[in-house]
C-alpha positions in Angstrom: 2.9 28.7 -42.5 -0.3 27.4 -40.9 -2.0 29.7 -38.4 -2.6 28.3 -34.9 -6.1 27.3 -34.0 -8.2 29.8 -31.8 -8.0 27.2 -28.9 -4.1 27.1 -29.1 -3.9 30.9 -29.2 -6.2 31.2 -26.2 -4.2 28.6 -24.3 -1.0 30.5 -25.1 -2.3 33.8 -23.9 -3.6 32.2 -20.7 -0.3 30.7 -20.0 1.3 34.1 -20.6 -1.2 35.7 -18.1 -0.4 33.0 -15.5 3.4 33.5 -16.1 3.2 37.3 -15.6 0.7 37.1 -12.6 2.9 34.5 -11.0 5.9 36.6 -10.3 6.4 39.6 -8.0 9.4 40.8 -10.1 9.5 41.7 -13.8 10.4 38.9 -16.1 12.8 39.2 -19.1 11.8 38.0 -22.5 14.2 35.1 -22.2 12.7 33.9 -19.1 9.2 34.3 -20.5 10.1 32.3 -23.5 11.4 29.5 -21.3 8.3 29.5 -19.1 5.6 29.6 -21.7 5.7 26.2 -23.6 4.4 27.6 -27.0 7.1 30.2 -27.1 9.8 27.5 -26.6 8.4 25.8 -29.7 9.0 28.8 -32.0 11.5 28.2 -34.8 13.7 31.3 -34.3 14.2 34.4 -32.1 12.5 36.5 -34.7 9.5 34.2 -34.7 9.2 34.4 -31.0 9.6 38.2 -31.0 6.8 38.5 -33.6 4.5 36.3 -31.5 5.3 38.0 -28.2 4.7 41.4 -29.6 1.3 40.3 -31.0 0.4 38.6 -27.6 1.4 41.8 -25.8 -1.0 43.9 -28.0 -3.7 41.3 -27.5 -3.6 41.4 -23.7 -3.8 45.2 -23.8 -6.8 45.0 -26.0 -8.4 42.6 -23.6 -7.8 45.3 -20.9 -5.2 43.3 -19.1 -2.6 45.7 -17.4 0.7 44.6 -18.8 3.5 46.6 -17.1 6.9 47.1 -18.6 9.6 47.8 -15.9 13.4 47.6 -15.5 14.4 44.3 -14.1 17.2 46.0 -12.0 16.1 49.1 -10.1 19.7 50.5 -10.5 20.2 49.6 -14.2 17.5 50.2 -16.8 19.3 48.5 -19.7 17.0 45.4 -19.5 13.3 45.4 -19.7 11.0 43.2 -17.9 7.3 42.4 -18.0 4.7 41.6 -15.2 1.0 42.0 -14.5 0.1 44.0 -11.4 -2.4 41.9 -9.3 -3.9 45.1 -7.9 -4.6 46.6 -11.3 -5.6 43.2 -12.8 -8.2 42.4 -10.0 -11.8 43.5 -10.5 -13.2 46.2 -8.3 -15.9 45.4 -5.8 -19.0 44.4 -7.6 -22.6 44.4 -6.4 -25.2 41.9 -7.8 -29.0 41.8 -7.8 -30.7 38.7 -6.2 -31.5 37.1 -9.5 -27.9 37.6 -10.7 -26.5 36.0 -7.5 -28.8 33.0 -8.1 -27.4 32.6 -11.7 -23.8 32.9 -10.2 -24.7 30.2 -7.6 -25.7 27.8 -10.3 -22.6 28.5 -12.3 -20.3 27.9 -9.3 -22.0 24.5 -8.7 -21.4 23.5 -12.3 -17.7 24.4 -12.6 -16.0 22.1 -10.0 -13.7 19.5 -11.4 -11.0 19.9 -14.1 -7.7 21.8 -13.5 -5.4 24.0 -15.5 -4.3 22.6 -18.9 -1.0 20.7 -18.9 1.0 23.5 -20.6 -0.1 26.0 -18.0 0.9 23.8 -15.2 4.3 23.2 -17.0 4.8 26.9 -17.2 4.3 27.2 -13.4 6.6 24.4 -12.7 9.4 26.1 -14.8 9.0 29.3 -12.9 9.4 27.5 -9.7 12.5 25.7 -11.1 13.9 29.1 -12.1 13.4 30.3 -8.4 11.1 33.1 -9.5 9.4 34.6 -6.4 5.8 33.4 -6.4 2.7 35.6 -6.0 0.2 33.0 -5.1 -2.9 35.2 -4.3 -3.0 36.5 -8.0 -4.0 33.1 -9.4 -7.4 33.0 -7.7 -10.0 32.6 -10.5 -7.8 31.1 -13.1 -8.9 27.6 -12.8 -12.3 26.8 -14.1 -13.7 23.4 -13.0 -16.6 21.2 -13.9 -18.1 18.5 -11.8 -19.9 15.6 -13.4 -20.6 12.1 -12.4 -20.6 10.7 -16.0 -17.5 8.7 -16.7 -18.1 9.4 -20.4 -18.0 13.3 -19.9 -14.3 13.9 -20.5 -13.8 11.7 -23.5 -16.9 12.9 -25.2 -16.2 16.6 -24.4 -12.6 16.2 -25.7 -13.8 14.5 -28.9 -16.3 17.4 -29.5 -13.6 19.9 -29.1 -11.4 18.1 -31.5 -14.1 17.4 -33.9 -13.3 13.7 -33.9 -15.8 10.9 -34.3 -16.4 8.3 -31.4 -17.9 4.9 -30.8 -19.6 3.8 -27.6 -22.2 1.4 -26.1 -25.4 3.2 -25.4 -28.4 2.0 -23.3 -31.8 3.3 -24.0 -34.2 4.2 -21.1 -35.5 0.7 -21.1 -32.0 -0.8 -20.8 -31.5 -2.1 -24.4 -27.9 -1.6 -25.4 -26.3 -1.0 -28.9 -23.0 0.3 -30.3 -23.2 3.8 -31.8 -20.8 5.9 -33.8 -21.2 9.6 -33.5 -19.5 12.9 -34.8 -20.0 14.8 -31.5 -21.0 18.5 -31.9 -21.6 19.9 -28.4 -21.9 18.7 -24.8 -24.7 20.4 -23.0 -26.3 20.5 -19.5 -30.2 20.3 -19.7 -32.3 20.1 -16.6 -29.4 18.7 -14.6 -28.4 16.1 -17.1 -25.5 16.1 -19.6 -26.1 15.4 -23.3 -24.1 15.1 -26.5 -25.5 16.2 -29.7 -24.0 15.2 -33.0 -24.4 13.4 -36.2 -25.1 9.6 -35.8 -23.1 7.7 -38.3 -25.3 4.6 -37.8 -28.6 6.4 -38.5 -27.0 8.9 -40.8 -29.0 11.7 -39.0 -28.6 14.2 -36.0 -29.2 12.5 -32.8 -29.0 13.3 -29.0 -27.5 11.0 -26.5 -27.6 11.2 -22.7 -24.1 10.8 -21.2 -25.4 8.8 -18.2 -26.5 6.1 -20.6 -23.2 5.6 -22.2 -21.8 2.3 -20.9 -18.1 1.5 -20.8 -15.2 3.1 -22.7 -15.6 5.8 -25.3 -13.3 5.1 -28.4 -12.0 7.5 -30.9 -12.5 7.1 -34.6 -10.6 8.6 -37.4 -8.6 11.8 -37.1 -9.3 15.2 -35.4 -10.8 18.0 -37.5 -12.8 15.4 -39.7 -16.0 17.2 -39.9 -17.6 20.7 -39.2 -20.4 21.5 -36.8 -23.5 23.0 -38.5 -23.4 26.9 -38.2 -27.2 26.9 -37.3 -26.8 24.1 -34.7 -28.9 24.8 -31.5 -28.2 22.1 -28.9 -30.9 23.2 -26.4 -33.6 23.1 -29.0 -32.4 19.7 -30.2 -32.3 18.2 -26.8 -35.6 19.7 -25.8 -37.2 18.1 -28.8 -36.0 14.6 -28.0 -36.0 14.3 -24.2 -39.4 12.6 -23.8 -38.9 12.0 -20.0 -40.8 8.7 -20.1 -41.9 7.6 -16.7 -41.4 4.0 -15.6 -42.1 2.1 -12.3 -39.5 0.4 -10.2 -39.8 -2.1 -7.2 -37.1 -1.6 -4.7 -36.4 -3.2 -1.3 -34.7 -1.0 1.4 -33.5 -2.0 4.8 -35.1 -0.2 7.9 -33.5 3.1 8.5 -31.9 3.4 5.0 -32.9 4.6 1.5 -34.6 7.8 2.7 -34.4 9.5 -0.7 -36.1 6.5 -2.2 -38.7 6.4 0.5 -39.6 10.1 0.0 -40.3 9.5 -3.7 -42.1 6.2 -3.3 -45.8 6.4 -4.2 -46.4 3.0 -2.4 -44.6 1.2 0.4 -45.3 -2.0 2.3 -43.4 -4.0 5.0 -41.5 -7.0 3.8 -40.2 -9.7 6.2 -39.7 -7.1 9.0 -36.2 -6.1 7.9 -37.0 -4.6 4.4 -39.6 -2.2 3.0 -40.9 -2.8 -0.4 -41.1 0.5 -2.3 -42.8 1.5 -5.7 -40.9 4.3 -7.2 -41.6 6.1 -10.4 -38.5 7.0 -12.5 -37.3 8.3 -15.8 -33.8 7.1 -16.3 -32.8 3.5 -15.6 -29.1 4.4 -15.2 -29.7 7.3 -12.8 -31.9 5.3 -10.6 -29.3 2.3 -10.7 -26.6 4.8 -9.5 -28.8 5.7 -6.6 -29.8 2.2 -5.5 -26.2 1.0 -5.9 -25.0 3.9 -3.6 -26.9 2.3 -0.8 -24.9 -0.9 -1.1 -26.5 -3.9 0.7 -29.2 -1.7 2.2 -31.1 -1.5 -1.0 -32.0 -4.1 -3.7 -33.7 -3.6 -7.1 -36.5 -6.2 -7.8 -38.0 -4.8 -11.0 -37.9 -4.1 -13.9 -35.1 -6.6 -15.0 -33.1 -3.9 -16.8 -32.9 -2.0 -13.5 -31.7 -5.0 -11.8 -29.0 -5.6 -14.4 -27.9 -2.0 -14.1 -27.5 -2.2 -10.3 -25.6 -5.5 -10.7 -23.3 -4.0 -13.2 -22.4 -1.1 -10.8 -21.9 -3.4 -7.8 -19.7 -5.8 -9.8 -17.7 -2.9 -11.2 -17.2 -1.6 -7.7 -16.1 -5.1 -6.4 -13.6 -5.4 -9.3 -12.3 -2.0 -8.7 -11.7 -2.7 -5.0 -10.3 -6.1 -5.7 -7.7 -4.6 -8.1 -6.7 -1.9 -5.6 
């Protein structure tokens, strides 16, 4: 029988913790099996019992206080399980200023995905079974990531599945080409998201900035089709390829608007009374295009042509999206 992947095991344990934290009353093994999706997929009662016993031992080794109590206080013939929130919660912790700074950065990074589908399914099953809910104990169980790159989720998922992908990629100058990649890791470096991997077109390791991926990311082949090199260091790889080439843009901004562009401009001059012509240095066409398009009609890209094209693409995409709504 094939062993479950580490990710599947972690997900199952997380679902079990949520299940046992969710309730104020002990849950029987039968109710736990109904609530945790992976337990419901076991082939027999014996298989479930073995898996549940292993998981209980695993939780205890992790320091999670699993309590065994009678379900009925008057009858002790049926055993139930739960996690006491007071024992599970961390004691008061004091941090040094530098540690608080790191935590602050982390809190701004993890802000957008939600619980995995099976975990949410487990919670819905408990609600349907009218289990009394302990809402306060779920705080801290929902990691989130906020990113502005549309390609982030599909690229991240492909890296986790070890599945090749295909996408259109625009270089810093705006030139676009179709690339095929076996993604290894998705990493944040100096505020930008990158994917490292093996470029099937170039037959060599490469780094791609997610903000420069244009359009949909397509999956190729089957999951688990390749292995990530054991000595892969994404930060070293990214640092060696991120040249931060500086380019110059000309942008028109309406009076009273575009203050972020005005502050960075190395030169400005009045244009027709209504607009100011700005000369702005930048390192990424797509990032600057996002900023200019965000001002709507109050800002216009004039040069270089690839920046103008990038802004027009965004405005047309916004128009099409609003038109379809």
